[in-house]
N, C-alpha and C positions, 0 to 999 in steps of 0.2 A: 383586322389585321392579325394573322399569326405571330405568336411571340418568337424572337430569334432562339431564345433557351427556355425551356418549360420542364417542370418536374411535375409528374402525376403520381400521387399516392406512394411516394417515395418511403421506403421503409429500409432500414438497417439495423440488423441485430446481432449482437456478439455472445459468444459462448464464453462465460468466465468462470474461473474456479472460485467456489465457496467455500473452500476449506477441506481439510483431512476427513475422509469418510462421509463427504457430502457430495450430493450429484451436483453437476455443474448447472449453473443457471443462466438465464437470458437476460442481456441487458439491450434495453430498448433505446439506442442512442438517437436515432430518427424514426419517428412513428407515424406515417402518413401525411407527408408534405407535398403540398401542391403549390407550386410557385410559376409564375410566367414573367420573362424579362424581354421587354421589346427593345428593338435597336435604338441604341444611342441612350438608352436610361442607365441610371445608376442605381441599383437594388442595394440599399443597406439591409444587413441582417444583423439584429442585435438580441442580446439575452444574457443571463448569468452564464458563469463558467460552467460547463457540463451540460449545457442545455442541448447541444447537438450541432452547434454552429461548424466546428470545423470538419466534422464527419460528412455534413452536407456538402462543404466546401470540396471535400475529396472525392465525393461522390460525382459531383457537377464536372470534375476534371476527368473523371474516369479511372482515377487512382484507387478507388475502393469500390467494388460492384456493390449495387443494392441487394439486399435480401429480397425484396419484390418492389415493384414499381418501375416507371418508365422515365427515361431522360432524352428529350427531344431537342434537337439542334435542327433549327428551320424546318420543323415538322418532322425530321426524320431520326428514329430511334438510334441512339448512338451504339447500341449493341450491335447493329447491322452495318456499322461502317467500320472502315480501317482505322487502326489507332493512330496512324500517323496523320491521316486527314483529319481526325478529331483535334489532335494535338496542334496541329498548323493553324486552328480557328479558335482554340480555347487554351490559353497560356495561364500560369499561376505567378503570383507574387506573394512569397510566404512572408512568416512575421519575423525570423531570425535572419538577416540578410547574411550572417557569417556562416550559420549550420548550412544554408542553402546554396553556397558558393564553394568551390573545390579550391582550398587554401594553397594549393602546389601549383596552380594554374595562373598565368597572367591574365588580366582583366579583359584584354582583347580576345584571347582564346575562349574565355568563359563566354562572352557574348555571341562569338561566332559558333559555338557548339552546335545550337539548332539547325543554323545552316549547313554545318558538316552532316549531321545525322540524316538531314532530308536531302542532302546533295545538290543543294541549290547554288547555281552560279559557279564561276570560277575561283580560283583562290584570290584573284586579284579583286574580282568583283564582291566577294566576301569581305574582304578588308575595307572596301570603300562603304559596304553597307554597315559595318561594325563602327568605323569612325564617324559616320553620319549620325548613327543611333546615340553614340556617346556624347557628341555634341548636343544633339536634342534633350537628353537628360542633364545635361550641365557639366559633363567632365570633358577633360582634354586629351591630347595625346599622350602627355605625359602619365596620366592615369591608365592609358591602355597599356603600358609596359609595367604596371605595378601588381603585386599580388594583393589579394583581400585584405592581408594583415598588414599591409602598409596604408589603409584607407581608414576612414573614420567610419562611424555606424551610417550615417547619413549618405556618405559617399557608396558604400557597399550596397545599400537598398539603391541607389541609383543605377549601380550596376544590374542588380537584379531585375530592375525595370526594363534595363536596355534589353537584356537576354529575353525578356517575355516579350518584347516588341519587334524584335529584329525582323522577325518572319511576318509582320504586319497581320496580327491574329484580329479576329472580330471582336472576341470577348476576353477580358482579363479577371481572372478570379483573385482577388486580394484578401488574404486571410491574416487579419490584424497587421497590416503592413507598417503601422507607425507605432505600435505599442512598445517596441523596444528601442525607440529613439527618444532623445531629449524633446522637451515640449516645443523648443526653438525650431528644431530640426524637423518635427512632425508637421509643422504648418509649411515649411519648404516643399516636402514631399507630396502633401495633399494638393498645394497649388499646382506642383508639378502633373500630378496624375490629372486634374483638370485640365491643364493647358493641353497635354497629350490626348485626352479625350477629343477635344475641339480638332487638334490637328490630323487625327487618324480615324476619326467618326467611331470611336470606341465605345463598347457597351461593357460596364462593369457590374460585378457581384462582389460587394464590398462587405467584408465580415469584421464585426468590431463589437468591443464591449464599451466603448466610449461613445456615449450619446452624443456629445459636442462635435466630434469627429464626422458621425454618421449624418447629424443635422446640417453640416457644412458641406458634405460632398454628395449625399444621395438625393435622388429625385422620388425616389419609392422606399419605404420602409418595411421590412416583415419582422415581427416580435416572435422569439421562440421560447417557449416554456417546456422543458422536459420533452424534449423531441418533436414538439409540435408548433406550428404556427397558430398563434392565438389572435394576432391582428395584423392587417395589412392595409397599408394606406398611403396617399401621397405625404411627402415627408412634412410640408408645411402644416397640413390638417392634422396628422398624428401628432405633432409636438404642440399643435394649438389647442386640439380637442381630442385627446386620447380617450378610447372607447371602453378597452379592456381593464379590469382592476389592476392587472399585472403590469400594463403600460403605464398606468397611472402612477404605480408604486416606483417603477423605474424612474420616471421623469421626476418623482419627488425626490429621489435618492441623490440627485444631482448637487453637489456641494456649490455654495456661492461664496463670493468674497466680503459678504457683509459679516461686520464683526458681531459677536454676541449671538449669533443664531446657533452655533454648535452642530454637531452632527444630526442630519434630519432624521426622525423617526418615521419610516415608511410602513410599519406595520407588519412586515414579512416575518418576524422572527428570526431566531438565529439558525433555525435548522433548515435543510435542504432536502427534498423528498427523494426516496431512493429510487433510481431509475431502473432497478432490479425488481422491485416490488412497488409499482406505482399506485397511488391512491385510485381508489374506484370513482366511477363518475367522472367528474371535472377534475383533472389532476391538480388544478390550483387550488381546490376548494378548503384544503386545511389552513391555508395561509390567507384566505380570501375574507376581507372584512365586510364583504357585501353577500356572502354565501345565503343561499337558499336551500329548502329541504332537498329540492330537486338535484342539487348540485353534489349531493353526496352518492347518488346512486346511477344518474343518468350523464352520459357524455354530451355535451353540448354540440349541436350543429354549426357548420359555418353559416352565418347569417351576414346579409348585406344590408349595410344601415347606412345611407348615403352614398358616398364614395368608398367606405370602409368595407372590410370584410372581417368579421369578428367571430370567434369562437367563444360565446358567452351565454348563458341562460337569460342574463338581463335583457339582451336584445332580441331574443326568440320569444320571451315573454311579452316584451313590449309589442313586438309585431303582431302577435296572436291577440292581445288585447285591442289592438287598432282594427284588426280584421273583424273581430267580434262586435266592435261598437260601430 
């Protein structure tokens, strides 16, 4: 079965200023990502800040063109598709609901804006669609005549979700959609997204640094490190049996409510590698407690270990030894 959304060898580089009298340097934000999202799945993408999650999201939305690589929507290269036809099928929900909404427009006009741009239906039909979608996300007629500044953070994010879904897209790319909200409101928004997924048969790409949120909502998880996907697996398997040392460190970093445990020591140190000058070989090797001699010089290939895809020499070495024996 072909993927609804796929990325093939996706790369995005930025030219950055290195300082006065110094040549500009290249920052590798996304560096050879391969992903496939099946219809109805929720792909969670996790990793530390600066690993390339949001840049990847913007490329999947068509907002940032890749330096090289291909994005396929139902097998078709989105570069060959009309921009409006892509936006009708792929919609975003961003991190900060206030900055993503026009503060001078009423909620009903904000939600109706995609319908206006695409010229869908009469004014009366658009109004009915807007009111129906507001009701589905838990808002009322009173909210329709408000401005974003008159709403709470959770209500503003519901407006952003309503705007994303009003054209009935196939895929919604959620970039940290709950990180700016209170914990109690986060749960409400996550449950709303799950309910809407069932109602509209949606496919989500869900980007977050919050592992508990991803475990709750995702069916599959991709772990990114320094612009690359280092592990991909089904959610329950990845959280139960993480393969890559970086994934293991991320899961070990989760705080628990048990008293006396303190802050966990995950062994990654305090420094983060420079994406402008990434380490040779495996880019994770300077922080890895299980590094081997080959890690310093040779970049690991993607290896299949059970259902998991892992980019780590530990698993390529294991497979090679198994073949020899």
